[in-house]
C-alpha positions in Angstrom: 105.5 181.3 124.4 104.0 184.7 125.3 104.3 187.9 123.3 103.1 191.0 125.1 101.9 193.8 122.9 103.9 197.0 123.3 102.3 199.8 125.3 102.2 202.2 122.3 100.4 199.6 120.2 97.9 198.8 123.0 97.1 202.5 123.4 96.7 202.9 119.6 94.4 199.8 119.5 92.3 201.2 122.3 91.9 204.5 120.5 91.0 202.7 117.2 88.4 200.5 118.9 86.8 203.5 120.6 86.7 205.4 117.4 85.4 202.6 115.3 82.8 201.7 117.9 81.5 205.3 117.8 81.5 205.2 114.0 79.6 201.9 113.7 77.2 202.4 116.5 74.5 203.9 114.4 75.0 201.3 111.7 74.6 198.5 114.3 71.3 200.0 115.6 69.9 200.3 112.1 70.8 196.7 111.1 68.0 194.0 111.1 67.6 192.4 114.4 67.9 188.6 114.3 65.8 186.4 116.6 68.8 184.1 117.0 72.0 185.0 118.9 74.8 185.7 116.5 78.2 184.0 116.9 81.5 185.2 115.5 84.7 183.1 115.2 87.8 185.2 115.7 91.1 184.1 114.1 92.9 181.9 116.6 96.1 183.0 118.4 99.2 181.1 117.2 101.8 180.3 119.9 104.8 179.4 117.7 107.4 180.7 115.3 106.6 178.8 112.0 105.1 181.4 109.6 103.2 178.8 107.6 101.4 177.6 110.7 100.4 181.2 111.5 98.3 181.2 108.4 96.2 178.3 109.9 94.3 180.9 112.0 92.1 181.6 109.0 91.5 177.9 108.3 90.3 177.4 111.8 88.0 180.4 111.7 86.5 179.5 108.3 85.9 175.8 108.9 84.6 176.2 112.4 82.2 179.0 111.3 81.1 176.8 108.4 80.4 173.9 110.7 78.4 176.1 113.2 76.1 177.2 110.3 74.3 173.8 110.8 73.3 174.7 114.3 69.7 176.1 114.0 69.7 177.9 117.3 72.3 180.5 116.2 73.4 182.7 113.3 77.0 182.9 112.3 78.9 186.1 111.3 80.7 185.6 107.9 84.5 185.5 108.1 84.6 188.3 105.4 83.0 190.7 107.8 85.5 189.8 110.5 88.4 190.4 108.0 87.0 193.8 107.0 86.8 194.9 110.6 90.3 193.6 111.5 91.7 195.4 108.4 90.0 198.6 109.6 91.6 198.1 113.0 95.0 197.2 111.5 94.8 193.9 113.4 94.9 191.5 110.5 98.5 190.4 111.3 98.0 190.1 115.1 99.2 186.8 116.5 97.3 187.3 119.8 94.0 188.8 120.8 93.5 189.6 124.5 90.0 188.7 125.9 89.0 192.4 126.2 89.8 193.1 122.5 88.1 189.9 121.4 84.9 191.0 123.2 85.0 194.5 121.7 85.5 193.0 118.2 82.5 190.7 118.8 80.3 193.6 119.8 81.3 195.6 116.7 80.3 192.6 114.6 76.9 192.4 116.4 77.8 189.0 117.9 76.3 187.9 121.2 79.0 185.2 121.5 82.6 185.2 120.4 84.7 182.1 119.7 88.4 182.5 120.1 91.3 180.2 120.9 94.9 179.2 120.7 96.9 176.6 118.7 100.5 175.3 118.5 102.3 172.3 117.1 104.7 170.2 119.1 106.5 167.2 117.5 104.2 167.3 114.6 101.1 167.1 116.8 98.7 170.0 116.4 97.0 171.1 119.7 94.4 173.7 120.2 92.0 175.2 122.7 88.9 177.3 122.2 86.6 179.4 124.4 83.1 180.9 123.9 82.6 184.3 125.5 79.4 186.1 126.1 80.1 189.6 124.7 77.5 191.2 127.0 79.3 190.1 130.2 82.8 189.1 129.0 82.3 185.8 130.8 83.6 182.5 129.4 80.6 180.2 129.0 82.3 177.2 127.4 85.9 176.0 126.8 87.5 172.9 125.4 90.8 171.4 124.2 91.7 169.2 121.2 94.6 167.4 119.7 95.1 164.8 117.0 97.6 162.4 115.4 100.8 163.9 114.0 100.1 166.0 110.9 96.3 165.8 111.3 94.5 169.2 111.1 90.9 167.9 110.6 90.7 165.8 113.7 91.6 168.8 115.9 89.3 171.2 114.0 86.4 168.8 114.1 86.7 168.2 117.8 86.5 172.0 118.4 83.6 172.4 116.0 81.7 169.4 117.4 82.1 170.6 121.0 80.9 174.1 120.2 78.1 173.0 118.0 76.8 170.8 120.9 77.1 173.7 123.3 75.2 176.1 121.1 72.6 173.5 120.2 71.8 172.4 123.8 73.1 174.9 126.4 71.9 178.3 125.2 68.7 179.6 126.8 65.8 179.6 124.2 65.0 183.1 123.1 61.4 183.7 122.2 60.8 185.2 118.8 58.9 188.5 119.3 57.5 188.3 115.8 55.8 184.9 116.5 52.7 184.7 118.7 52.6 182.0 121.4 51.9 178.7 119.8 52.3 180.2 116.3 54.7 179.3 113.5 57.5 181.3 112.1 57.2 183.1 108.8 59.6 183.0 106.0 62.9 181.4 106.8 65.7 183.7 107.6 63.5 186.9 107.8 65.5 189.7 109.3 68.6 187.5 109.6 70.4 188.3 106.4 71.4 185.8 103.6 71.1 182.2 104.6 74.5 180.5 104.7 74.6 176.8 103.7 76.3 174.1 105.8 79.0 172.1 104.1 80.2 168.7 105.0 83.9 168.6 105.9 86.3 166.5 103.8 87.0 162.9 104.9 90.6 163.9 105.8 92.7 167.1 105.8 96.3 167.0 106.9 98.0 170.1 108.3 100.0 170.8 105.1 96.9 170.9 103.0 95.1 173.0 105.6 97.9 175.5 105.4 97.4 175.6 101.6 93.7 176.2 102.1 94.5 179.0 104.6 96.9 180.6 102.2 94.0 180.6 99.7 91.9 182.5 102.2 94.7 184.9 102.7 95.0 185.5 99.0 91.2 186.0 98.7 91.4 188.6 101.5 94.1 190.4 99.5 92.2 190.1 96.2 95.0 188.0 94.7 92.8 185.9 92.4 95.5 183.9 90.6 97.2 182.9 93.9 93.9 182.0 95.5 92.9 179.8 92.6 96.3 178.1 92.6 96.1 177.2 96.3 92.5 176.1 96.1 93.3 173.8 93.1 96.2 172.4 95.1 93.8 171.6 98.0 91.2 170.0 95.8 93.8 167.9 94.0 94.6 166.4 97.4 91.1 166.4 98.9 88.5 166.5 96.1 85.6 166.1 98.6 86.4 169.4 100.4 83.1 171.1 99.5 83.9 174.4 101.2 87.1 174.8 99.1 85.2 173.8 96.0 82.6 176.5 96.6 85.2 179.1 97.2 87.1 178.1 94.0 83.9 178.7 92.0 83.3 182.0 93.6 86.8 183.3 93.1 86.8 182.1 89.4 83.5 184.0 88.8 84.6 187.2 90.4 
């Protein structure tokens, strides 16, 4: 199923991207420069009509990003920064991102690589594809597909995360750190790269229905609906108590 964005909306989007790019240009130049390439995970496109499954785009982005944190050769842009940018661009409800827009969003986030993809469900089977794009050239550098048993979200998500983690860990050219002399050792961990994100083990299982509840919690967090976020996170953890990422987020929401 293909939904073409109306001409007036495409024109408005182009104007917003140009304006925001000019506004953030100075900020991006002043930001600390990381010695590692940065990767951003865009919300996946949803090719379907079930509103609840549309919410899964946030679950995909959050869990893939959390898995990629364990790859030492890259840095990962936090999903919160992506959400802020999409809100500024009035794109938070977009079901589809064309490649050109995805690349522009990646550049505004300071990401050298952008992950984006598509998912749909057919006969209870979730299927997804993902691509990695070099934002400096707009070229696809990696792509993969995944599907799992009926009602199984985790298998699909982990196949995508695993494939991309392997790509980033083994296929990227090694970038020399200009702050480190040849043969020398690095200094303090994370210097110039912002707060260190911690990798979290995925739960042992996560069905699609529970993944939807988790994604609804992320949606509530983004809209600052604390009680709703806590309700959904508690629902998720009652079903999957070993879901460390959801547990951490519940603690953060409760304290804020």
